[in-house]
N, C-alpha and C positions, 0 to 999 in steps of 0.2 A: 524521358530518363527515370528509369525504376531505380528506386532507393536500395540499399542493402536493408537487412532486418534490424541491424544496430542504430542506422542512422533515422529508421522509420520509428524505433522505439525512442530515441532520443527527440526527436521533432515533435511525436505524441506527448511525450511528457513536457516538453518546454509549452506546448500549446495549453495542457491541461494546468501546469504549475501556475501559468499566470494568471489563471482566473480562481485558483485554488485558495480563498481566503481561510476556510476552515483548518486546514492544515497549517498556514502559516500563524493564525491565530492562536492554535495549541502550542506552537513552538518547534515544530517539525523541519527538517531539512529533507531534502530527496537526495540522497547519497549515489544512487546507483540505480540504473535502468537498462534491461535489455529485452529482447524478446521474450515474454512472458515470465519476466522477471523484474524484482524492484526491490530497493532497500530503502527505508526511512528511518530517520533517527531523532531523538529529542532527548534533553535533559530534565530530568523529575525537579521543578520549581515547587515553592510551598504552595501557589495556587493549583496545583496539580493533585495535592494531597487530600485526603478523607478524613473522617473523624478518628480513624486508627493510626493516622501518622504516616500511612502508607500511600503509594500512588493508587489514585482513584480508577477502578476497572474499567470505567468510562474512557478514560484517558488511553490506558493501555488497548483497548479495543480501537479506539480511533487511531492510535497509530498503526495499528496491524490492517485496520480497514484502507487507511490510506495506502500502504505499500500493496495490497490487494487490487486496490483501484489501479495504481498505475501498471501493475503487471498486466492485469486484464485488458486494459486499454492499450498495449504496447504494439498493437499491429494497426493503426490509425483507423479503428472501427471503434465507434462508441458501444461501451458495454458499460452495464450497471448492474448492481448484486441483486440476486434472486433471493439468497438467505446467505446468513452467515453465523457461524458458532465459534464459541471460543472457551478455552478450558485455561484457567488461571492455575499455574504451578507454583510459584512464589512471588513474594510481594516484590515491587518496584520500591525501592526507598529514596527518599530526599537525596538528590544530588547525583543518583545513578544516571547514567548514560544508557537509554534503551535502544536498542537496534531490532527492526522489524525487517524480515528478510521473506519476500514472496516468491513462490516458484509454482509454476504450472504444471498440474498432475495431468489435466486431460483439457483439451479442445476439440470439441466435436459438433459441428455445424455452429449452430449460435450459443451452445451451453459450454461454460468454462468451469473446471474447479481448480482451486489455486491454495495452496498452504502455506502459512505465514508462521514463522517461529520469530517469538519476541525475545532478546536475550539482555542481560544486563552487560555492564563494562568489562566482568570477569568470562563472560561468555556463558554464563548459567543461564539456564531456560526460565523466563517469566511466565511465559503463556505459549499456547498452539492455537491457532485460528484456522477455521478452514472455511473459505467464500467459495459461494457457487455465482457465476455470474451469466448473463444474458446480452448477446450482442443485439443492439437496437439500430435504427435507422442513424446515420450520420458519420462523419469523420471529424478529426481533431484538426486537420489542416488539408487544402487543396493537393489532390496527388492524383495523377492519370490513372484512371481505373477503379477509383473509390467511389462509393455511392455518394 
């Protein structure tokens, strides 16, 4: 029995989330996933701030990177990052709830391009992230017809 794309994305995310200690350690939640899309969220706590008293850029990058990872792995095909870039637009502040929303721009063969927008609780853009993925061997769960 073949899964529909939404169920495949959900099952892939469940399998990945089960082993994703890093995202949980940072304090993220996985809010939504679909074919080529994902949303992660976290609240900026004291241990996320840098010497300027704002959210450390690496934490914002990690939030965006996790949304990217769930989006590019939503087809039950193992995918990893080839390279990623981020532009910081505004600071994340202590107590802000940051949301990273990933969407697929292109998927051709084994290569994908995904854009992730990170916003604060007011909807203001905090950062823009672009991730390029590469599909490798493997899948997240057994499914008829997957390698």
